[in-house]
N, C-alpha and C positions, 0 to 999 in steps of 0.2 A: 220418427223421420229427425227430432231435433237430436236423441240421443246418440244418431249418426254425425250429423254432423258436427256434434261436441269432441263426437272421436277424431273425425277428420281433420277441425280445425286445430286439435293438439299435435297431431301431423304435421300439421306445415310446421307449428310451434317449434317443434323440433327439429325439422328438420332445417328449421332455418340456423337456428344455432349450431348443426352439427359441422364443424368447418372438416370434416371425412369427406361430408357429399359434394360440399363446396368443391373442394382439391381434384374431386370426380371428376364433376360436370367441367370443372378448368381447364383438365387434360385432356378430355374430348373438344371441347372447345379448341384447344392450340392442336388436336391432330389432326383435327380439320385445313385450319391455317397452315402447317405444316406441307398437310398433304395438293393440297390446293398448288403452294408454292415449288413442290417438287415436278407436279404435272407441269405446271404452265416453265419451266423450268424445259421441261424434256421438250414439248411443242417448242421453245428458241432455237432449244439446238437441233432441229428437224427442219426449220424454216432456216436456218445459219448452210443447213447443208443443202437445204434445194438453193438458198441463192448463189453459193460457190457452183454446184454443178447446172444452172443458171449459165453463171460465168464463164465457165468453160464449153459450154456450148458455143454459145456468142463468141469465141475467141478460135473455135476451130473453125466459124462460120455454117453450123449447122443451125438446119431451118425447123427441125423437129421442137416443138413445145413440151412440157410437161406441166401436168396438174400440181401448183401448189396445195403441201397440205393445209386441213383449213383449219379453225379453229371454233369448236363448239362449246362454248363455255360453260354449258351443267353437264359438260365431260371434265372435267377437274375437276370434280368433287367425287370420282369414281374411289379415293381412297380413303374418304371419307364414311363415304357408306357402308364402307367394307370394316374401316376404326368401327361406328357404331353399331352393325348387324356382330362383333365378336364382342369388344368390351362394353358398348352398351348390353349386352343381353346379362355378359357378367355384372357391370355395376346392378340393372335392377333384380336378380337374385339375391345379390348383397344387401339391395336395399329393403324388399322383400321379407330376406329373413330379417336382418336386423328389427324392422317394427314389430315382430311378434317376440321376438328374445330381449329386446332390452325391456318390454314392459316385465318381462319373468323375473331379469336379474335386479330391476330396480323396486320389485313387489307391489307394485301399481295394478298389476295388472288381479291380483284378488282385490281391491280394495273397488277398481271399477264392475267387477263380477257381484259384487255384491249388494248392489242395487238394484231395484227392480227392473233389467233393461228388456228389449226385444232379441229375439232373437238373432237377430240379424247382424247389431247395433253398430256389435266391435269390426266384424270382420267388413259392415258394408263401409264404416268410418273410417278401415285403414286403407281399406282399396280407394276409397273415393278421394282420400288425402293424397297418395302416392299417384292415384290418375289426374290429379290437378297438378301436382309436381309436373311430373315428365311431361304432362304438355307444356307448363311454363319451358324445360329444358329443350325441347324441340320447336317451341318458337324464337328460340334465342339461338342455338343451334341453325336451325333457317336463317336468322337475321345476319350472324356472323360468316355462314355460306355465303349467303349474296354479295356482302361486303366485301371475302373473299377474294370471291372472283372478281370482282369490279377491280378492284387497288390493287389486288396481287396478283392475276390473273391477266388483269388488262383488257377485260372483254368486255363486249357490251351487253348488259343485258334489256330484255325486254318482256311485256306483258305478259307474254305467253310461256316465256322463262318462269316465271314471278308462278303464274300457276301452275306451271308443273310442278315445281317446289313444293309449293303448298299442296298437293298430293304428295308428292313422295315423305312430306313433314305428319300426315294424320297416317298415313300406313308405320310409318317409323314409331308416333304413338300408340298405335295395336300393338305394334311388335316390343316395345318396353313393356306398357299396359302386358301380356302374354304373360314375359318374363316373371316379373316383380307378382303376378297372382300366383302365378304355380307355385315360387317360392315360402310365398305366402303360406298358400294350404299343405305342401310339403312338411312344413318345418311348425306347424300346427297340430299335424299326425303324429308327427315325431316325436316317441314319449323320451326321446335325450334330441336337444336341441341343434348338439353338434349333425345328428344323423341326418333331420330337416335340410342342412347345408351341403351337407355330403353326394346326397343325394341330387338334389339339383345341379350342383355342381358336374355329378357324371354326365347326366341328362343334356349340361352345357356344352360338357366337351364330347359326346357322342352326335347331337344333333347339330352344332354349328361348328366343330371344327370338322371332326371325323367322316361323319356320313357325307357331307359334302364334299370334301377333298377326296373320297373316294370315288364321287361321282365325274368331279374334274378330272385325273385319272384316267379314269376311264375313256374318257373321252379325246378320241384321238386326233382333234384340231385341237387341242388345248395344247399339245403336246410340242409344240411348235411357234416363235415369235411369232403375232400375225396370224396365224393358221396354217395351217400343214394343206388345207385344200388350195389358199392363195398363195402358200409358196411354190407349190408346185402348179401354178395356174391353170389350175381344173376348172371349168363352167361350173355354175351353180346348178345346171340343169344335173348336168354330168356326175356333177357331188351328191345330188340326190340319188341317183341311178348306180349310186357306187355305196351309199350306205342303205339301200334297202334291201341291198344283201345282204345285211348285218342286222336288218328289225330288228331280230328279237334278245340281239346284244344292246341294242340301244334301247331297249325295251327296260331290262333289266338295270339300264343303267341311268335311266330318266324315271326308274320308279323307285329306284337309290336316293336320289336328289328329290323327289319331290316329299319324300318320305321328312325331310327337315325344313319346321317351320322356315330356317332362316333362308333358304332355298329359294321363298314363297318371296321373303319380302325384297330377297337378292333379285329377281328377275321382274315382280314388280317396281324396284325404285333404277333398275339398269334401262329396265323400257322407257317408262317416264321422261324417266334425265336423257335420254338419247345414248348411252352409253352403251348400249347390242346396237352396232349398227345397221339393224335390217329396223328399227324399230325410230332410228335417229331424224329432226323433220316432218314426222310424223302427225295428222292430228290425232287430237284429242280425243275424238272420237269411235276412230281404229284403232288407238291403246288401250279405249277403255275395253272392248269387244275382244279383245286380245289376252288382253289382262283379266279380266272376269272371273276366269275361276280362280287362279292367285287370289285376288279381291275378296273372294267371297269365304275359302279358306285360311286365310290370313285370320277373316272378321268371324270368321266363328271358334278357329280357337284362340280367339282371345277372351270371345264369352264363355265358352267351356271351360278354359283360365280361369276367369272369372266365377264362375260357378261353383266348381271345384274347394276356389281359398271359399265361396262363402259359406259351401255344406261342412266343408273339415274343420272350420275352425268355431267350434262348437264348445258351449260353455264346459262337457265333460273333458273334451282334447285337448283347454287350453290350463283345466284343472289339475291337468293327470300329473302325478311327479316321475319325475324322469328319474329312472332305475339305474 
């Protein structure tokens, strides 16, 4: 355990000195701030349009009342979550690749392996160090999100909102550790360092960008702003009846989506933040029941990636010469 912690401490020290890593995290924080600003401005536009509509009704003498748009604070974080699931995963891959590559390039790997260290000291220390780093990053982004919602979004935050955001932060930590551990394992297994990075990027491209986009495109309700059924003023019961006629198609579409760990993360976070209308303002107990399968899958995928990284990062694979 002592050797593992020594490796973890070295990783933390290296990342503290790494300007590129600091720039990447700052980029994520700025992207979150910008996304909240854009979402807040969009709500302001909706509110102005509503006020104009109400004024016009009053001038015409109409007694018809219209529902005012409601500001749900955590919905302002949708853009930030989307940046995290795409760019955060990419940064995690780069970080996982770099933690193995730098040791080989600097020649420090041979020095470490010349010591009588335990089987999983190197891999365990690297993953532990990176996990601590991502925990700190998630906490910073959570604080930035809260501050942005209050100051930029001008929305009140209650205790339940903080609890929801902390739960989302926990899922985000699992998600980032998954991609980092996967990159560590692939880089360790590759005879050429660049091969490990390329394979990890191909997996990222397929499961973060391509597959979720295919699933979204196959969903007819996503093709019209606000939803196809809502724009056609179709009742929920009728919507269910219509979709029942295309159950096989919807099963294929959903199967594609849930094959991506990114989609599991998105569904979890969108539910707990109330971004999905059907889960907005619902009690946490109901959300846990509804999202439990996705929570279990994301947790299992992260544990599997960590085990894969530990098993792949052996003395033999690390000492393998590049061909």
